[in-house]
DOKEVEX-849862 format. One record per residue (C-alpha): residue number from 0; residue in three letters; x negated, y negated, z. Coordinates in steps of 0.05 Angstrom, whole numbers, plus 5000, padded with zeros to 4 digits. Layout:
NUM  ala  X  Y  Z
...
END
This chain:
0  unk  6214  2287  3915
1  unk  6255  2225  3907
2  unk  6233  2156  3934
3  unk  6283  2133  3987
4  unk  6311  2066  4011
5  unk  6350  2043  4073
6  unk  6421  2019  4068
7  unk  6441  1945  4080
8  unk  6467  1966  4148
9  unk  6403  1997  4168
10  unk  6360  1938  4146
11  unk  6406  1889  4183
12  unk  6403  1933  4245
13  unk  6326  1938  4246
14  unk  6314  1866  4232
15  unk  6370  1842  4277
16  unk  6342  1883  4336
17  unk  6269  1871  4322
18  unk  6256  1827  4384
19  unk  6289  1882  4430
20  unk  6252  1939  4395
21  unk  6186  1902  4395
22  unk  6172  1920  4468
23  unk  6213  1983  4470
24  unk  6190  2019  4408
25  unk  6141  1980  4361
26  unk  6090  1963  4415
27  unk  6090  2036  4444
28  unk  6083  2062  4374
29  unk  6150  2101  4381
30  unk  6160  2119  4307
31  unk  6203  2179  4327
32  unk  6258  2132  4353
33  unk  6264  2099  4284
34  unk  6262  2165  4246
35  unk  6317  2193  4293
36  unk  6361  2132  4290
37  unk  6357  2126  4213
38  unk  6371  2202  4205
39  unk  6430  2203  4256
40  unk  6465  2146  4219
41  unk  6450  2175  4149
42  unk  6415  2108  4130
43  unk  6365  2137  4082
44  unk  6389  2144  4009
45  unk  6354  2172  3949
46  unk  6332  2127  3890
47  unk  6325  2158  3819
48  unk  6248  2149  3825
49  unk  6207  2212  3831
50  unk  6145  2207  3876
51  unk  6090  2255  3894
52  unk  6072  2270  3968
53  unk  6014  2222  3991
54  unk  6018  2207  4064
55  unk  5969  2262  4083
56  unk  5916  2232  4035
57  unk  5916  2164  4064
58  unk  5854  2145  4107
59  unk  5835  2097  4163
60  unk  5760  2100  4177
61  unk  5743  2028  4194
62  unk  5776  2025  4264
63  unk  5723  2075  4292
64  unk  5664  2028  4270
65  unk  5638  1975  4320
66  unk  5590  1939  4275
67  unk  5630  1880  4244
68  unk  5598  1883  4175
69  unk  5601  1956  4170
70  unk  5674  1956  4191
71  unk  5692  1906  4137
72  unk  5657  1949  4085
73  unk  5696  2009  4108
74  unk  5762  1970  4108
75  unk  5747  1955  4033
76  unk  5736  2028  4017
77  unk  5798  2049  4057
78  unk  5840  1996  4019
79  unk  5815  2020  3951
80  unk  5826  2093  3968
81  unk  5898  2080  3997
82  unk  5920  2032  3944
83  unk  5905  2084  3891
84  unk  5938  2139  3932
85  unk  6002  2099  3941
86  unk  6006  2075  3870
87  unk  5990  2142  3840
88  unk  6045  2175  3881
89  unk  6094  2119  3863
90  unk  6070  2101  3790
91  unk  6141  2108  3765
92  unk  6165  2052  3812
93  unk  6186  1992  3768
94  unk  6162  1924  3791
95  unk  6231  1897  3802
96  unk  6244  1954  3849
97  unk  6177  1943  3884
98  unk  6204  1874  3906
99  unk  6263  1908  3944
100  unk  6253  1906  4019
101  unk  6300  1967  4026
102  unk  6248  2013  3996
103  unk  6187  1987  4036
104  unk  6227  1984  4102
105  unk  6246  2057  4092
106  unk  6173  2077  4084
107  unk  6146  2036  4141
108  unk  6199  2062  4190
109  unk  6194  2134  4172
110  unk  6134  2169  4138
111  unk  6085  2110  4141
112  unk  6099  2085  4212
113  unk  6040  2121  4243
114  unk  5993  2100  4185
115  unk  6012  2027  4199
116  unk  5994  2035  4275
117  unk  5924  2060  4252
118  unk  5913  2014  4195
119  unk  5934  1951  4234
120  unk  5906  1974  4303
121  unk  5880  1902  4311
122  unk  5954  1879  4320
123  unk  5968  1928  4377
124  unk  5903  1904  4409
125  unk  5924  1832  4410
126  unk  5952  1794  4469
127  unk  6027  1797  4476
128  unk  6041  1731  4438
129  unk  6087  1705  4385
130  unk  6029  1715  4337
131  unk  6028  1790  4352
132  unk  6104  1795  4344
133  unk  6098  1758  4276
134  unk  6042  1801  4250
135  unk  6077  1866  4271
136  unk  6142  1842  4238
137  unk  6104  1825  4173
138  unk  6077  1898  4176
139  unk  6142  1933  4177
140  unk  6185  1884  4133
141  unk  6173  1848  4068
142  unk  6227  1794  4065
143  unk  6200  1748  4120
144  unk  6195  1674  4134
145  unk  6142  1676  4080
146  unk  6196  1688  4028
147  unk  6210  1753  3989
148  unk  6151  1750  3941
149  unk  6098  1725  3988
150  unk  6125  1771  4045
151  unk  6118  1829  3998
152  unk  6047  1813  3983
153  unk  6030  1801  4058
154  unk  6059  1869  4079
155  unk  6003  1917  4091
156  unk  6036  1973  4051
157  unk  6070  1939  3994
158  unk  6009  1898  3980
159  unk  5968  1961  3968
160  unk  6018  1984  3915
161  unk  6020  1915  3884
162  unk  5943  1907  3880
163  unk  5935  1972  3840
164  unk  5998  1957  3798
165  unk  5968  1889  3777
166  unk  5903  1922  3748
167  unk  5930  1992  3730
168  unk  5902  2004  3661
169  unk  5939  2060  3626
170  unk  5893  2054  3566
171  unk  5835  2072  3609
172  unk  5853  2149  3609
173  unk  5793  2173  3650
174  unk  5808  2125  3707
175  unk  5866  2076  3700
176  unk  5847  2049  3770
177  unk  5777  2029  3750
178  unk  5791  1953  3768
179  unk  5819  1967  3836
180  unk  5749  1960  3870
181  unk  5742  1891  3840
182  unk  5802  1867  3879
183  unk  5771  1894  3944
184  unk  5705  1863  3933
185  unk  5731  1795  3952
186  unk  5773  1825  4007
187  unk  5834  1865  3985
188  unk  5885  1827  4029
189  unk  5861  1758  4014
190  unk  5856  1773  3938
191  unk  5927  1799  3939
192  unk  5949  1735  3972
193  unk  5920  1697  3913
194  unk  5966  1737  3868
195  unk  6027  1719  3909
196  unk  6014  1645  3896
197  unk  6016  1655  3819
198  unk  6077  1685  3786
199  unk  6039  1693  3720
200  unk  5994  1743  3753
201  unk  6051  1796  3751
202  unk  6040  1796  3674
203  unk  5995  1857  3663
204  unk  5961  1825  3603
205  unk  5940  1765  3648
206  unk  5917  1804  3709
207  unk  5882  1855  3667
208  unk  5849  1803  3623
209  unk  5823  1765  3686
210  unk  5797  1826  3721
211  unk  5764  1855  3661
212  unk  5722  1791  3656
213  unk  5709  1790  3730
214  unk  5685  1863  3727
215  unk  5642  1850  3666
216  unk  5609  1789  3701
217  unk  5592  1833  3762
218  unk  5562  1886  3717
219  unk  5516  1831  3690
220  unk  5494  1818  3763
221  unk  5533  1754  3773
222  unk  5562  1748  3844
223  unk  5636  1732  3842
224  unk  5665  1702  3904
225  unk  5735  1688  3924
226  unk  5728  1616  3904
227  unk  5710  1639  3834
228  unk  5772  1683  3830
229  unk  5814  1625  3857
230  unk  5785  1580  3803
231  unk  5805  1632  3750
232  unk  5875  1639  3773
233  unk  5882  1562  3778
234  unk  5859  1556  3708
235  unk  5910  1607  3682
236  unk  5966  1571  3721
237  unk  5944  1507  3686
238  unk  5948  1541  3618
239  unk  6014  1569  3637
240  unk  6040  1498  3650
241  unk  6013  1477  3580
242  unk  6029  1534  3535
243  unk  6068  1599  3532
244  unk  6011  1641  3564
245  unk  6058  1700  3574
246  unk  6057  1711  3500
247  unk  5982  1719  3495
248  unk  5949  1787  3488
249  unk  5901  1818  3539
250  unk  5845  1807  3490
251  unk  5865  1733  3483
252  unk  5864  1726  3558
253  unk  5797  1757  3563
254  unk  5769  1709  3511
255  unk  5799  1651  3549
256  unk  5771  1672  3615
257  unk  5700  1687  3588
258  unk  5698  1615  3560
259  unk  5725  1589  3627
260  unk  5673  1624  3669
261  unk  5616  1606  3625
262  unk  5634  1532  3635
263  unk  5651  1543  3709
264  unk  5585  1573  3728
265  unk  5547  1516  3689
266  unk  5586  1466  3731
267  unk  5573  1502  3792
268  unk  5496  1503  3780
269  unk  5499  1427  3766
270  unk  5538  1417  3831
271  unk  5483  1458  3870
272  unk  5427  1419  3836
273  unk  5462  1351  3852
274  unk  5463  1370  3926
275  unk  5389  1387  3930
END
């Protein structure tokens, strides 16, 4: 089957009428309205990208759990599973196309509408405020007030594909998605947000080099926090401003990050000691 996108007219219509549709169709979870409207106006068009069926394989288990800690763990597992499902189905999607809102808006307003209402059930449970409207808008569109790049990484569907894309390791034939769990360990959405703040992270050598080292450190029993990942990305950004880091190989990035984290954790220990 072909991956589809919505036309300019369709996207303009959906975004232009969002405020009206918020109460009439988004809030009541009326996905059939959007599918019917898009179909009647022939707003869906095929791309040349072949994809595999995947919607039936997506899962949302966390919303049924009351315990906060257990629910957060379930969310991580859901995000890992769903990121792999979506990326595996759309593995032929090129990064420049994955920044196109027409593609994501087509998915969110048709086959993935119901999934979004389940995955982001917290939004529908909110009070009817501007925040709820903003959160819902960000769930169905990618080019928002956050900007095209950040908006794409905020979107609850596009961000799943992009996270898997960043660490997809084609050389690891048994499991090219072996590093996806390392993204989720510091919270999938928050880690993807870190990616959005650094353009160099879209370079596969850089993102793979970083997360290979993060994974290896965790295998050694070292706890890697979000702060540690932030520090690593900041260091890479600093290097990017001083040298042509895009030209470095994945192995060179790994060596740089190994050295960085050795020094980083020494400094962290010194800081802890100075506070006691």
